[in-house]
C-alpha positions, -999 to 999 in steps of 0.1 A, spaced: -460 -14 383 -450 -42 359 -470 -69 377 -496 -92 360 -503 -76 326 -481 -54 308 -490 -40 274 -519 -65 272 -495 -94 272 -489 -117 302 -455 -107 316 -426 -131 314 -417 -150 345 -399 -127 372 -370 -144 388 -355 -127 419 -319 -133 430 -318 -123 467 -281 -118 477 -278 -119 516 -309 -140 519 -304 -148 557 -301 -112 570 -331 -90 583 -335 -74 549 -331 -105 527 -353 -127 547 -382 -102 548 -377 -95 511 -380 -132 503 -412 -134 525 -427 -103 506 -419 -119 471 -435 -151 481 -466 -133 492 -468 -115 458 -471 -150 442 -458 -141 408 -420 -145 416 -396 -174 415 -369 -168 441 -332 -177 446 -316 -168 479 -278 -165 479 -259 -166 512 -228 -181 527 -249 -205 550 -275 -214 523 -310 -222 535 -341 -247 532 -358 -248 498 -396 -245 499 -421 -237 472 -409 -212 448 -378 -204 469 -345 -222 465 -311 -214 481 -275 -215 470 -247 -215 495 -218 -195 480 -188 -174 491 -190 -144 470 -155 -134 477 -143 -165 458 -148 -152 423 -141 -186 406 -164 -205 430 -191 -179 427 -191 -180 390 -193 -218 390 -222 -218 414 -242 -191 396 -237 -205 363 -273 -220 362 -289 -186 369 -297 -178 332 -334 -170 341 -327 -142 367 -346 -110 358 -339 -91 391 -309 -90 413 -317 -76 450 -284 -71 465 -285 -69 504 -253 -86 514 -228 -72 539 -196 -84 553 -183 -66 585 -146 -56 589 -129 -36 618 -124 -3 600 -142 19 573 -114 14 548 -113 -24 552 -150 -26 545 -145 -14 509 -127 -42 491 -149 -72 503 -183 -54 499 -174 -39 465 -160 -73 454 -191 -93 464 -214 -70 443 -191 -70 413 -187 -108 414 -225 -112 415 -233 -88 387 -206 -99 365 -216 -136 369 -253 -131 364 -248 -106 335 -228 -131 317 -255 -160 318 -289 -141 322 -298 -123 290 -333 -113 304 -318 -93 334 -339 -62 339 -329 -47 371 -301 -45 398 -314 -33 432 -287 -21 457 -293 -19 495 -275 12 510 -282 32 541 -275 66 557 -237 58 556 -239 74 521 -246 107 540 -217 100 566 -245 95 592 -220 70 610 -193 94 613 -209 122 633 -233 149 631 -245 152 594 -268 175 574 -304 165 582 -328 158 568 -304 140 544 -316 141 508 -307 118 479 -288 143 459 -266 156 489 -229 155 480 -207 126 490 -184 127 521 -146 119 520 -140 83 512 -136 54 521 -172 46 517 -182 13 502 -219 23 496 -207 50 473 -182 27 455 -209 1 450 -233 27 434 -205 41 412 -198 6 400 -235 1 390 -238 34 373 -208 29 351 -217 -8 345 -252 1 334 -243 25 307 -255 12 274 -272 -18 291 -310 -28 289 -311 -32 327 -315 -5 352 -305 0 388 -320 14 419 -306 23 454 -325 19 486 -314 40 516 -332 27 547 -326 40 584 -318 13 610 -337 -17 597 -357 -36 622 -373 -72 618 -365 -107 626 -333 -125 617 -308 -146 637 -269 -144 637 -272 -108 622 -245 -83 632 -269 -53 627 -301 -62 645 -312 -34 668 -346 -50 677 -328 -82 689 -303 -60 709 -331 -43 728 -352 -75 733 -323 -96 747 -309 -66 768 -345 -62 783 -349 -100 789 -315 -102 807 -322 -71 827 -355 -87 838 -337 -119 847 -313 -100 869 -341 -80 885 -328 -48 871 -346 -18 856 -342 -10 820 -315 15 817 -308 34 784 -271 24 778 -260 50 753 -245 84 753 -262 110 775 -272 132 745 -284 102 724 -314 98 748 -329 131 735 -321 133 699 -345 128 669 -343 97 648 -362 74 628 -364 36 619 -373 15 588 -394 -15 593 -380 -45 574 -415 -54 558 -419 -18 547 -384 -17 531 -392 -51 514 -422 -35 496 -403 -4 487 -375 -24 473 -397 -43 450 -416 -13 441 -385 5 430 -373 -25 411 -404 -27 390 -416 8 386 -401 23 353 -399 57 367 -376 46 395 -349 34 370 -314 46 380 -325 64 411 -318 63 447 -345 66 475 -345 70 512 -370 47 528 -380 52 563 -412 45 585 -424 81 581 -424 90 618 -397 104 641 -391 96 679 -368 102 708 -355 74 730 -365 93 760 -401 88 749 -399 53 734 -376 37 760 -404 37 789 -428 23 763 -404 -5 755 -398 -10 792 -436 -15 797 -436 -42 771 -412 -63 791 -430 -52 826 -399 -33 836 -392 -2 855 -371 25 839 -340 39 856 -320 70 846 -296 64 816 -262 52 823 -237 52 795 -220 18 792 -208 -4 763 -231 -33 757 -202 -50 740 -183 -49 773 -211 -54 799 -228 -82 780 -197 -101 772 -200 -124 804 -237 -131 800 -235 -164 779 -239 -188 808 -269 -168 821 -285 -168 786 -280 -205 782 -297 -210 817 -326 -188 805 -330 -208 773 -333 -240 794 -356 -226 821 -380 -207 799 -381 -234 772 -367 -210 746 -356 -220 710 -321 -232 713 -302 -202 698 -267 -197 709 -257 -164 725 -237 -154 695 -270 -157 673 -289 -132 694 -261 -109 702 -254 -78 681 -239 -57 710 -214 -37 689 -242 -26 666 -264 -15 696 -235 5 710 -232 23 676 -268 32 674 -270 43 711 -240 65 706 -258 89 680 -260 120 701 -271 139 670 -302 139 649 -305 109 626 -330 113 598 -334 117 561 -360 131 538 -384 103 525 -405 124 503 -388 115 470 -402 80 471 -437 94 479 -434 118 449 -426 87 428 -456 69 442 -447 50 472 -470 59 501 -466 31 527 -457 40 562 -452 23 596 -458 35 632 -424 30 649 -438 23 683 -461 -4 669 -432 -18 648 -412 -23 679 -440 -41 700 -449 -62 670 -414 -74 666 -410 -81 703 -443 -100 702 -429 -120 673 -397 -128 691 -418 -142 720 -440 -161 695 -408 -178 681 -395 -184 717 -365 -163 710 -371 -144 744 -392 -153 774 
């Protein structure tokens, strides 16, 4: 790794630009960079954030090219771009223009002012393999052929590959499974979906029912811990052999909901009842008054119902009635050997939510 000493000389300062700094991935990446101690960090997001120590934040709308260029004008010291931003849209085709434009605007703005740019890290996912569309080839591998577009993940990578030609900087693409960790107001937060669903079930005196498709209860799948992903992301961005490569990053173990669900129920002191297919987006739509009452009665942190709700994403994950996994061995062959026990990950995240008073 390029940390500390390199070629006998102290390395120049490393400055990370974390794009999408308030999401599950960006927030955990910043925490990891802070712990490493030899990075200066700039977080980019629409909401901005609170500056602390070696971390400062810039609020910017990356879809506004001119405003973006103006706000990013002072980033001449950036050495590494970590791109983890995402804008949701109703259809796959509509996802392409905004998500491609944000990446293009960041890279063009930073490249124009930062002569020491060394690496652009792109956060992708199993959508590259068509995992969101239906049963796909498993285990998916980094060199599997692309599926029929539209697919913004592929367009983003194509842009980086073309842009990098003849440049001194390199790129890497990280492909996690479902990422679990702490973040509020995130549209793709499975751990929060489960925790709030369980807390509300308990409040109503109900057992914990798996709400997904019947087949989804029995399929094999895997998760990616946000802390593990942060380590892998920095590793791929600073290890020379990883230049211009894509890597699947997952916890390293597999599970089925039929085994995990009772363990999750036990954490919340709930009974398990047989699965019952239902749309969380529909059945949880009227629960805001109940949530507000729970916040008051249990002395929880004053988070709005919107901030803790990712019901549409929960519905998507719980609809996968096909195996959902990718081969993570390429990262191991290149030298990344960390792994996380998925059951332990869920329990640690739920305990963390309790400590933060997100749930009772």
